[in-house]
N, C-alpha and C positions, 0 to 999 in steps of 0.2 A: 573201307566199301564207300561208295559214293551213291549206292541204290539198294534198296532189296527188294526180293519178290516175296509177298504173301498171299497164299490162295491164288497163285496164278498171275498176279496183277504186280505191276512194277512200282516203287513209291522211293522217290528222292530223300536223301538224307540231309537235313538241314545240319550244319556243323552247331554245336552246343553253345559254342562263343558268339555266334549269330544270333541264335534264339535268346539268349541272355541278353545282348543287347536292345534286340528289338521290344523286348516285354519288359526292359529295367530291372531283370534278376540279380540277385546276389551270385558272386563267382563259385558260391557253394552247390547252386542247383546243378544236378549231374546225377548220374550212377550212384556216387561216392555217399550223395544224401540219403538215398532212398536205400541202399544195400551196400554199405561200406565191407572193403575187402577184409579178410583176416588174414595176415601174413605168417601165422604161425606154422611152421613146418614146410614151408614152401622150399622149391630149390632154389639154388643160388647160381645165377648166370653170368655175374660180373666178371668172373674170373676163369673163364673156360673158353676165351676166344679160340686159343690155341687147340683146344680139345674138338671143339665145333669144326674148325678147319680140318681138323685130324679125320674127321667124320665124313666130312665133305668129300675130301681126296679119295678116302677109301671108297665112299659108294659110286662116284663118278669113273674110278677105275675098275669097277664091276661091271659098267656097261660095256656089253659087246659091239664089235667094231662092224659086224654085218648082219646083223639078225633079219630075219624075212619077217613080214606082217604078222603070218600068222606064227611066228614062234614067239611073238609079244606076250603073250600073257604067262609064259612059262618064265621070260625073261625078267618080267614084273614079280614074278615071285621070289627070283633068285635076288634080285634087287633089293626087296622088302626084308629078304634074309640077311642080306650084308649090312643093311640101314640098322637092323636090330642087334646084329652082333656088335657093331662099332658104338652104337648107342648105350649099350649093356657095359661095353668095356670102359666109356668115359663118366658112366654115371655114377661110381663112386665119388666122383670129386663135382657133381651138379646135385645128385639127392633126390633126382626123382622117385616118387613112390610109384610101386609095381603097378597099379592101374594107371598112372601117367605115362608111364613106359608104354604100356600095350596101348594106350590111346596113340601116343605118338606112331607107332609101329604100323596101326591101324589107318591112322590117317595117310601116312605116306603112302602105303601100299594103295589105298583107295583112288588117291588122284592119278598114280601112275596108272593104275588099271583103267580109271574113267578115259583119260587121257590116250591110252594105247587102246582100247575099243572105239575111240572116235579116229582114231587113224587107220584102225583096221576097216571101218564100213566107209571111210573117205576114198576118192579117187583122186592120185596125183599129188597135191602138195599136202605135207602134214598140216594138221587142224593149229589154229591158233591156239597157242597153251592159255594165255590169258583169259581167253574167253571160257574155255573149257574149266579152268582154276576158279572164276569167278561164279560160274554157274554150279559148280561143287560147292563153293562157299554160301552161294545164296539157297542152295536146297536144303542147308543145316539152319538157316534162320528161324529162331520161335520166339513167341512172346510168353515171358512169365505168367503165369495163371495169379499170381502174388499180386493186389492191387494195391497201391499207395495214395492217398488222398493228398492233394496241395491245394492251400488256399493263397489266391495272390489277387489283389486290387478287386476284392469282392467276388472272384469267380471261383468255383470248385473245379478242380482240375483230377483225372483219373491217370495214374501214370503206372507204365509196367515197363520192366526192364527187356529189353531186346538182347537175346541170345544167340551165337552162332557157335561154329566151330571150335574156335579159339576162346571163348568166354564172352563175355558180356560188351556189346558193343555201342549200346546206346538207349536212348528212352521212347516208348511209344507214350504221347501226351495228349489225352483226350479233354479238348476243352469245349464249351457250349458252343462254339461254332466251328469248329473244325478239329482234326486229328492230324498231329505231326508225329513224324519221326526223326528222332535227333542222334546225330553221330557222337559218342562220346569215347575217345579212346585212351581214359584215364586209368585202365585196367587191360589194356591191351598186352597181350600174349607177348614177352619179350624175345621168344624165337620164331614169332610169326613171321616176320621180313626173312628171317635165315632160313626156315622151311620153304617159304614160296620161291626165294631164289634158286636153292638146291634143287626144287622140283621142276623148274622152270629147265634149269642146265641139263637136268636128266631127259627131259621131254625133248630139247633141241639135239641133245646127242642121237637119241633114238631116233628122233625124226630124219636127221642129217644120214645116218646109217642106212 
């Protein structure tokens, strides 16, 4: 994400490396400094490429060839069901916990449904998927209520974690003279790219049909 929307206003995200260089900060300054991640019990995705490809092919094969626009909500329901069935099939080799499975299924359905309704409302060409997807992502951005205090060069900064649908994405840093929003992808969800690509492929097939 290059920008976020908070309270209806857009803010550019400054890359964490750029901010460190500008402020002469140590490499440790970032999300992991304030809220390190506990990897205990997390799913393993480094050896399931073939399984994810199988999921992708199964979901795409479930996209009907010629759905009408008014059929799209029902089509999305069936695609979400197909995604869930395939995800649960491969999950013994991934190790997602039940809430994580439900979260992934709900997110898949939410994006497809959001795009489908944009297509139904529109006239002519299908809506731009990237714009729809980024709006969906932006709507999920939240600032953590927990505040961290950081002292540097005689200044006191108040730092909050930025969260989005796939997890922590950066920091809000309140300094005496300004507030900046920083992008830090150290804890980027390993399947975020896969999901974005799959969802775009589904949208393109539905839009083309």
